C-alpha positions in Angstrom: 176.3 33.4 7.5 174.0 35.1 9.9 171.7 32.1 10.0 174.7 29.8 10.6 175.9 32.0 13.5 172.4 32.0 15.0 172.2 28.2 14.7 175.6 27.8 16.5 174.5 30.2 19.3 171.3 28.3 19.7 173.1 25.0 19.8 175.4 26.3 22.5 172.5 27.6 24.6 170.7 24.3 24.2 173.8 22.3 25.3 174.2 24.6 28.3 170.6 24.2 29.3 170.8 20.4 28.9 173.9 20.3 31.1 172.2 22.4 33.8 169.1 20.2 33.6 171.3 17.0 34.1 173.0 18.6 37.1 169.7 19.5 38.6 168.4 16.0 38.1 171.6 14.6 39.8 171.1 17.0 42.7 167.4 16.0 43.0 168.4 12.4 43.0 170.9 13.0 45.8 168.3 15.0 47.8 165.8 12.1 47.4 168.5 9.8 48.8 169.2 12.1 51.7 165.5 12.3 52.4 165.2 8.5 52.4 168.1 8.2 54.8 166.6 10.8 57.1 163.2 9.0 56.9 165.1 5.8 58.0 166.7 7.8 60.9 163.3 9.1 61.9 161.9 5.6 61.9 164.7 4.4 64.2 164.1 7.3 66.5 160.4 6.5 66.5 161.3 2.9 67.6 163.5 4.4 70.4 160.6 6.7 71.5 158.3 3.6 71.6 160.9 1.8 73.8 161.0 4.9 76.0 157.2 4.8 76.3 157.4 1.1 77.2 160.0 1.9 79.9 157.8 4.7 81.2 154.8 2.4 81.4 157.0 -0.2 83.3 158.0 2.6 85.8 154.4 3.5 86.2 153.5 -0.1 87.0 156.3 -0.3 89.5 155.1 2.9 91.1 151.6 1.4 91.3 153.0 -1.7 93.0 154.9 0.5 95.4 151.7 2.4 96.2 149.9 -1.0 96.8 152.7 -2.1 99.1 152.5 1.2 101.0 148.7 0.7 101.4 149.4 -2.8 102.8 152.0 -1.4 105.2 149.6 1.3 106.4 146.9 -1.4 107.1 149.5 -3.4 109.0 150.6 -0.4 111.0 146.9 0.4 111.9 146.4 -3.3 113.0 149.6 -3.1 115.0 148.4 0.2 116.7 145.1 -1.6 117.6 147.1 -4.5 119.0 149.3 -2.2 121.0 146.3 -0.3 122.4 144.8 -3.7 123.4 148.0 -4.7 125.1 148.2 -1.3 126.9 144.7 -1.9 128.1 145.8 -5.4 129.4 148.8 -3.8 131.1 146.7 -1.2 132.7 144.3 -3.9 134.0 147.3 -5.8 135.3 148.6 -2.7 137.0 145.2 -2.1 138.6 145.2 -5.8 139.8 148.7 -5.5 141.2 147.8 -2.2 143.0 144.6 -3.8 144.4 146.7 -6.7 145.7 149.2 -4.3 147.2 146.4 -2.5 149.0 145.2 -5.9 150.2 148.6 -6.8 151.4 148.9 -3.4 153.2 145.6 -4.0 154.8 146.7 -7.4 156.0 149.9 -5.9 157.3 147.8 -3.4 159.2 145.7 -6.3 160.6 148.8 -8.2 161.5 150.2 -5.2 163.4 146.9 -4.8 165.1 147.0 -8.4 166.1 150.6 -7.8 167.3 149.4 -4.9 169.4 146.6 -7.1 170.8 149.1 -9.8 171.6 151.4 -7.3 173.2 148.6 -5.9 175.3 147.3 -9.4 176.3 150.8 -11.0 176.5 151.3 -10.0 180.1 149.4 -13.1 181.3 151.0 -15.6 178.7 154.1 -17.6 178.7 157.4 -16.6 177.2 157.7 -19.5 174.8 154.4 -19.0 173.1 155.2 -15.3 172.8 158.4 -16.2 171.0 156.6 -18.6 168.7 154.1 -16.0 167.8 156.9 -13.5 167.3 158.7 -16.0 165.0 155.6 -16.6 163.1 154.9 -13.0 162.8 158.5 -12.3 161.6 158.1 -15.1 159.1 154.9 -13.6 157.9 156.5 -10.2 157.7 159.4 -11.6 155.7 157.1 -13.4 153.4 155.0 -10.3 153.0 158.2 -8.3 152.3 159.3 -10.8 149.8 156.0 -10.6 148.0 156.0 -6.9 148.2 159.5 -6.9 146.6 158.1 -9.3 143.9 155.2 -7.0 143.3 157.6 -4.0 143.1 159.8 -6.0 140.7 156.7 -6.7 138.6 155.8 -3.0 138.8 159.3 -2.1 137.5 159.0 -4.7 134.8 155.6 -3.2 133.8 157.1 0.3 133.8 159.9 -0.9 131.6 157.4 -2.5 129.3 155.4 0.6 129.2 158.5 2.6 128.4 159.3 0.0 125.6 155.7 0.4 124.4 156.1 4.1 124.3 159.5 3.9 122.5 157.9 1.4 120.0 155.0 3.8 119.6 157.3 6.7 118.9 159.3 4.6 116.5 156.1 3.6 114.7 155.1 7.3 114.5 158.5 8.2 113.1 158.1 5.4 110.6 154.7 6.6 109.7 156.2 10.1 109.2 158.9 8.6 107.0 156.3 6.7 105.0 154.3 9.9 104.5 157.5 11.7 103.3 158.2 8.7 101.0 154.6 8.9 99.7 155.1 12.7 99.0 158.4 11.9 97.2 156.7 9.3 95.2 153.9 11.7 94.2 156.5 14.2 93.2 158.3 11.6 91.1 155.0 10.6 89.5 154.3 14.2 88.7 157.7 14.6 87.2 157.2 11.4 85.2 153.9 12.8 83.9 155.6 16.1 83.0 158.3 14.2 81.2 155.6 12.1 79.4 153.9 15.3 78.4 157.3 16.6 77.1 157.8 13.3 75.2 154.3 13.7 73.7 155.1 17.3 72.7 158.4 16.1 71.1 156.5 13.3 69.3 154.1 16.0 68.0 157.1 18.0 66.9 158.6 15.0 65.1 155.2 14.4 63.4 155.2 18.1 62.3 158.8 17.7 61.0 157.7 14.6 59.1 154.8 16.6 57.6 157.3 19.4 56.7 159.6 16.8 55.1 156.7 15.4 53.2 155.8 18.9 52.1 159.3 19.4 51.0 159.2 16.2 49.1 156.0 17.3 47.4 157.7 20.6 46.6 160.7 18.7 45.1 158.3 16.6 43.1 156.7 19.8 41.8 160.1 21.1 40.9 160.9 17.9 39.1 157.7 18.3 37.2 158.7 21.8 36.3 162.1 20.6 35.2 160.4 18.0 33.0 158.2 20.7 31.6 161.3 22.8 30.9 162.9 19.8 29.1 159.7 19.5 27.1 159.8 23.2 26.3 163.4 22.7 25.2 162.3 19.9 22.8 159.6 22.1 21.5 162.1 25.0 20.9 164.3 22.6 19.0 161.5 21.5 16.9 160.6 25.1 16.3 164.2 25.9 15.3 164.1 23.1 12.8 160.9 24.5 11.4 162.5 28.0 11.2 165.5 26.4 9.3 163.1 24.8 6.9 161.3 28.2 6.4 164.6 29.9 5.9 165.6 27.3 3.3 162.3 27.9 1.5 162.9 31.7 1.7 166.4 31.3 0.3 165.0 29.3 -2.6 162.6 32.1 -3.3 164.1 35.2 -4.9 161.6 37.7 -4.0 163.0 39.8 -1.2 159.7 41.4 -0.2 157.9 38.2 0.1 160.7 36.8 2.2 160.7 40.0 4.4 156.9 39.7 4.7 157.2 36.0 5.6 160.0 36.8 8.1 157.8 39.6 9.6 154.9 37.2 9.9 157.2 34.6 11.5 158.5 37.2 13.9 155.0 38.2 14.8 154.2 34.5 15.5 157.3 34.2 17.6 156.4 37.4 19.5 153.0 36.0 20.3 154.5 32.7 21.4 157.1 34.5 23.6 154.3 36.6 25.1 152.4 33.4 26.0 155.7 32.0 27.5 156.2 35.2 29.4 152.7 35.0 30.8 153.3 31.4 31.8 156.6 32.5 33.5 154.8 35.3 35.3 152.3 32.7 36.5 155.1 30.5 37.6 156.8 33.4 39.4 153.5 34.1 41.2 153.3 30.5 42.2 156.9 30.7 43.5 156.0 33.9 45.4 153.1 32.0 47.0 155.6 29.2 48.0 157.9 31.8 49.5 155.1 33.2 51.5 154.3 29.8 52.8 157.9 29.3 53.7 157.9 32.6 55.5 154.8 31.4 57.5 156.6 28.2 58.3 159.6 30.2 59.5 157.3 32.3 61.7 155.9 29.1 63.1 159.4 27.9 63.8 160.1 31.2 65.5 157.0 30.7 67.7 158.2 27.2 68.6 161.6 28.6 69.5 159.9 31.3 71.7 157.9 28.5 73.4 161.1 26.5 73.9 162.8 29.5 75.4 159.9 30.0 77.8 160.1 26.4 78.8 163.8 26.7 79.4 163.0 29.8 81.6 160.4 27.8 83.5 162.9 24.9 84.0 165.5 27.5 85.3 162.9 28.7 87.8 162.3 25.1 88.9 166.1 24.7 89.3 166.2 27.9 91.4 163.4 26.5 93.6 165.3 23.3 94.1 168.3 25.3 95.1 166.3 27.2 97.6 164.9 23.9 99.0 168.4 22.6 99.3 169.5 25.7 101.2 166.5 25.3 103.5 167.4 21.6 104.1 171.0 22.7 105.0 169.6 25.3 107.4 167.4 22.6 109.0 170.4 20.3 109.3 172.4 23.1 111.0 169.5 23.6 113.5 169.4 19.8 114.2 173.1 19.8 114.8 172.7 22.6 117.3 169.9 20.7 119.0 172.1 17.6 119.2 174.9 19.6 120.8 172.4 21.1 123.4 171.1 17.6 124.1 174.6 16.2 124.6 175.2 19.0 127.1 172.0 18.1 128.9 173.0 14.4 129.0 176.4 15.4 130.5 174.6 17.4 133.2 172.3 14.4 133.9 175.3 12.2 134.3 176.8 14.6 136.8 173.5 14.6 138.7 173.5 10.8 138.7 177.1 10.8 140.2 175.9 13.2 142.9 172.9 11.0 143.7 175.3 8.0 143.9 177.4 9.9 146.5 174.2 10.8 148.5 173.1 7.1 148.3 176.4 6.0 149.7 176.0 8.5 152.6 172.5 7.2 153.3 173.8 3.6 153.2 176.5 4.5 155.8 173.7 6.0 158.0 171.7 2.8 157.6 174.7 0.7 158.8 175.1 2.9 161.8 171.4 2.5 162.6 171.7 -1.2 162.2 174.5 -1.3 164.8 172.3 0.7 167.1 169.5 -1.8 166.5 171.7 -4.7 167.4 172.7 -3.0 170.7 169.0 -2.5 171.4 168.3 -6.2 170.6 170.9 -7.2 173.2 169.2 -5.0 175.7 165.9 -6.6 174.8 167.3 -10.0 175.4 168.4 -9.0 178.9 164.9 -7.7 179.5 163.4 -11.0 178.2 165.5 -12.8 180.9 163.7 -10.6 183.4 160.4 -11.3 181.8 160.8 -15.1 182.3 159.5 -14.6 185.8 156.1 -13.6 184.3 155.7 -16.8 182.1 153.1 -18.2 184.4 150.8 -15.4 183.8 150.8 -16.1 180.0 149.0 -19.4 180.2 145.6 -17.8 179.8 146.5 -16.4 176.4 147.1 -19.9 174.8 143.6 -20.1 173.5 143.7 -16.7 171.9 147.1 -17.4 170.4 145.8 -20.6 168.8 143.0 -18.6 167.3 145.5 -16.1 166.0 147.6 -19.0 164.5 144.5 -20.2 162.7 143.9 -16.7 161.3 147.6 -16.5 160.3 147.3 -19.9 158.5 144.3 -18.5 156.6 146.4 -15.4 155.7 149.1 -17.7 154.5 146.6 -19.6 152.3 145.4 -16.3 150.9 149.0 -15.2 150.2 149.7 -18.5 148.4 146.7 -18.0 146.2 147.9 -14.5 145.5 151.3 -15.9 144.7 149.7 -18.1 142.1 147.9 -15.1 140.6 151.2 -13.2 140.5 152.8 -16.2 138.7 149.9 -16.1 136.1 150.5 -12.4 135.7 154.2 -13.0 135.2 153.4 -15.6 132.5 151.1 -13.2 130.8 153.9 -10.6 131.0 156.3 -13.1 129.4 153.8 -13.7 126.6 153.4 -10.0 126.0 157.2 -9.7 126.0 157.5 -12.4 123.3 154.8 -10.5 121.4 156.8 -7.3 121.8 159.9 -9.0 120.5 158.0 -10.3 117.5 156.6 -6.8 116.9 160.1 -5.2 117.1 161.4 -7.8 114.6 158.4 -6.9 112.4 159.3 -3.2 112.8 162.9 -4.0 111.8 161.5 -5.8 108.7 159.4 -2.7 107.9 162.6 -0.6 108.2 164.4 -2.9 105.8 161.5 -2.7 103.4 161.5 1.1 103.6 165.2 1.1 102.9 164.6 -1.2 99.9 161.9 1.2 98.7 164.3 4.1 99.2 166.9 2.3 97.1 164.4 1.5 94.4 163.3 5.1 94.4 167.0 6.1 94.0 167.3 3.7 91.1 164.1 5.2 89.6 165.6 8.6 90.0 168.8 7.5 88.2 166.6 6.0 85.4 164.8 9.4 85.2 168.2 11.1 84.9 169.2 8.8 82.1 165.9 9.5 80.4 166.5 13.2 80.8 169.8 12.7 79.1 168.2 10.8 76.4 165.6 13.6 76.0 168.4 16.1 75.7 170.0 13.9 73.0 166.7 14.0 71.2 166.6 17.8 71.6 170.1 17.9 70.1 169.0 15.6 67.3 166.0 17.8 66.7 168.2 20.9 66.5 170.5 19.0 64.1 167.4 18.2 62.0 166.4 21.8 62.0 169.9 22.8 60.9 169.6 20.1 58.1 166.3 21.5 57.1 167.8 25.0 57.0 170.6 23.7 54.9 168.1 22.1 52.5 166.2 25.3 52.3 169.4 27.1 51.5 170.2 24.5 48.8 166.7 24.9 47.4 167.2 28.6 47.4 170.5 28.2 45.6 168.8 26.0 43.0 166.0 28.5 42.7 168.6 31.2 42.2 170.2 29.0 39.5 166.8 28.6 37.8 166.2 32.3 38.0 169.7 32.9 36.4 168.8 30.4 33.6 165.5 32.2 33.2 167.4 35.5 33.0 169.7 34.0 30.4 166.7 32.9 28.4 165.1 36.3 28.8 168.4 38.0 27.6 168.4 35.7 24.6 164.8 36.7 23.8 165.3 40.5 24.5 165.1 41.2 20.8 161.5 39.8 20.8 160.4 40.8 24.3 159.9 44.3 25.4 159.0 43.4 29.0 162.3 42.9 30.6 161.6 45.6 33.2 158.8 43.5 34.7 161.1 40.5 35.0 163.8 42.6 36.6 161.3 44.0 39.1 160.3 40.5 40.0 163.9 39.5 40.4 164.5 42.5 42.7 161.5 41.4 44.8 162.8 37.9 44.9 166.3 39.1 46.0 164.7 41.1 48.7 162.8 38.1 49.9 166.0 36.0 49.8 167.7 38.7 51.9 164.8 38.5 54.4 165.1 34.7 54.5 168.9 35.0 55.1 168.3 37.4 58.0 165.7 35.0 59.4 168.2 32.1 59.1 170.7 34.2 61.0 168.2 35.0 63.7 167.4 31.3 64.0 171.1 30.4 64.2 171.6 33.0 67.0 168.6 31.6 68.9 170.0 28.1 68.4 173.3 29.2 69.9 171.3 30.8 72.9 169.4 27.5 73.3 172.7 25.5 73.3 174.1 27.9 76.0 170.9 27.3 78.0 171.3 23.6 77.6 174.9 23.8 78.9 173.8 25.9 81.9 171.0 23.3 82.6 173.5 20.4 82.5 175.8 22.3 84.8 172.9 23.1 87.2 172.0 19.4 87.1 175.5 18.3 88.1 175.4 20.9 90.9 172.1 19.5 92.0 173.4 15.9 92.0 176.4 17.0 94.1 174.1 18.8 96.6 171.8 15.7 96.7 174.9 13.6 97.5 175.9 16.0 100.2 172.4 16.0 101.7 172.5 12.2 101.7 175.8 12.1 103.5 174.4 14.6 106.1 171.3 12.4 106.5 173.5 9.4 107.2 175.5 11.3 109.7 172.3 12.5 111.4 171.1 8.9 111.6 174.3 7.8 113.2 174.2 10.7 115.7 170.5 9.7 116.4 171.6 6.1 117.1 174.3 7.3 119.4 171.8 9.6 121.2 169.4 6.7 121.5 172.1 4.5 123.0 173.1 7.3 125.5 169.4 7.9 126.4 168.9 4.1 127.0 172.0 4.1 129.3 170.6 7.1 131.1 167.2 5.4 131.4 168.8 2.2 132.8 170.8 4.3 135.3 167.6 6.2 136.3 165.9 2.9 136.8 168.8 1.7 139.0 168.5 4.9 141.0 164.8 4.4 141.4 165.3 0.9 142.5 167.9 2.0 145.1 165.5 4.8 146.3 162.8 2.2 146.7 165.1 -0.1 148.7 166.1 2.9 150.8 162.4 3.7 151.4 161.7 0.1 152.3 164.6 0.1 154.7 163.5 3.4 156.2 160.0 2.0 156.6 161.5 -1.1 158.3 163.6 1.1 160.6 160.5 3.2 161.5 158.6 0.0 162.2 161.5 -1.4 164.3 161.7 1.9 166.2 158.0 1.8 166.8 158.3 -1.8 167.9 161.2 -1.0 170.2 159.2 1.9 171.6 156.3 -0.4 172.3 158.6 -2.9 173.9 160.2 -0.2 176.1 156.7 0.9 177.1 156.0 -2.7 178.0 159.2 -3.0 179.9 158.4 0.1 181.8 155.0 -1.2 182.6 156.5 -4.5 183.7 159.1 -2.7 185.9 156.3 -0.7 187.5 154.4 -3.9 188.1 157.5 -5.5 189.6 157.9 -2.5 191.9 154.3 -3.0 192.9 154.9 -6.7 193.5 158.0 -5.9 195.5 156.1 -3.3 197.5 153.4 -5.9 198.1 156.0 -8.5 199.0 157.7 -6.1 201.4 154.4 -5.2 203.0 153.6 -8.9 203.4 157.0 -9.5 204.8 156.5 -6.6 207.3 153.1 -8.0 208.1 154.6 -11.4 208.6 157.3 -9.9 210.8 154.7 -8.0 212.7 152.7 -11.2 213.1 155.8 -13.1 214.1 156.6 -10.4 216.6 153.0 -10.5 218.0 153.1 -14.2 218.1 156.5 -14.1 219.8 155.2 -11.5 222.3 152.1 -13.6 222.9 
């Protein structure tokens, strides 16, 4: 009966062990499936990472092309600067030529005035008609000279305008160069950011490789566990065989009647079993030591994971510092924009003051014009008076015959002057042609500058697209981070499942140990080992809790980073809107400044006309003064002639009286 009860108990234990082994096998099969599925997911993510690397390389190639285009633009700007300097030299040479011609014209005017003075001095003995002809010729010459002076002044004004245009173009080119330098700096910053992101991708790739290695290690561990399970099944078979042998021995013992021999044989069998069980215990102790080593390895891996988490937290802190720096930069930009708006308001006030000054100058010019009209009326009255004097001078025409020869010589000189003036007119026409050519070149250069601006705007748009792509890649990297965190959680879950299975194995081992307590006297050692294992499991659970807490901290940091990124994007949009408003205000200011420049040029032109008219008035006043002096001299001579005539008449009367007396 005892033997039958023992057999039934052993059969139940064996059935329970076989069921546990089958469940373990099923769980291992499911784990292998999960591992294969995760391997497939890892491969898919590797393909995505390769695509990202290809995209990054494309972006680098595009950036290299942009750098090459920038280099070409720089070369073109340098060549343009050289051309502009050459044109400035040509303009300076033309200005010098024009000034030289003006000086020559002034010298000729002085000579003509000297000739006039000579004619006036020697015109006492010439005829009236020839004097009028000479006057007419001189007036024509003066008018021609005045016209040519006006043309030269117009050319001067054109040259000044061209110089101003050159200066404005130069300033625009300098501004474009500054914008290009800023664009280059932004490109360098974006390249540095791309390099940083590539480094982060490489780090993540290394992390993925490490995870793969860990998964492979886990696979190896599972394989080792499978081997252990197979070994346990083999041990089960061996125990079954041994039980059969024991049954055979018990049958033989029942057949034998001798109680002592049976007891002796049973004692020997028990001793053999004790030895076998001692060997099994030693084997189990070795297995437990092996498991302890595995647990130590896992603790090391957990420490490595902790270090990685600390590194990630440090990186997140560094990124937060970068975000703070970007916020400070945005605040500085906003302050700069406020300062620029203040400067714009100050300039608008200055422009209004200049407009008021221009209105005042217009009023003054009108007053000066009224004064000039009054002086013209006075001059017309003086001319009438001169005509009356010319009627009186007709008496002295006979004395002007002697000056014909000298007047002819003067006419020849005047003709030579006219020939020189015609040649100079041709030179001026050539200069005007050259100026037209330079104007066409300037128009071409302005069109080219507009093309450059369009290219710069295109480059800015491409840079914005690249920034959007970078943002999308950042989002993709964040997705990868979340997937990595999910994987870590999966690994933790697997570790927990492995721990649970290990606990089940330990429970089964405890059951086996309980069943063999009658033969084993070393239960205390096993319980001590179990206590140590439980302590280690508690430590692992505490570590898992710490990891979960840090993962939650990392998720919060990610949320904060995403919120900061959205705030940054909003601030960037605000800064772009402010930049567009600044550009519009700059355009309006440029228009107003151009209008002011045109008005200033008109004022200068009016001032020059006034100066010319004043010079003409001075010259006419001097001419009138000289004529008045001549008239006074003629009147004095007439008085002398009258006195002589009266003396002669008195002499004739005296002679007639004497003759009559005689």
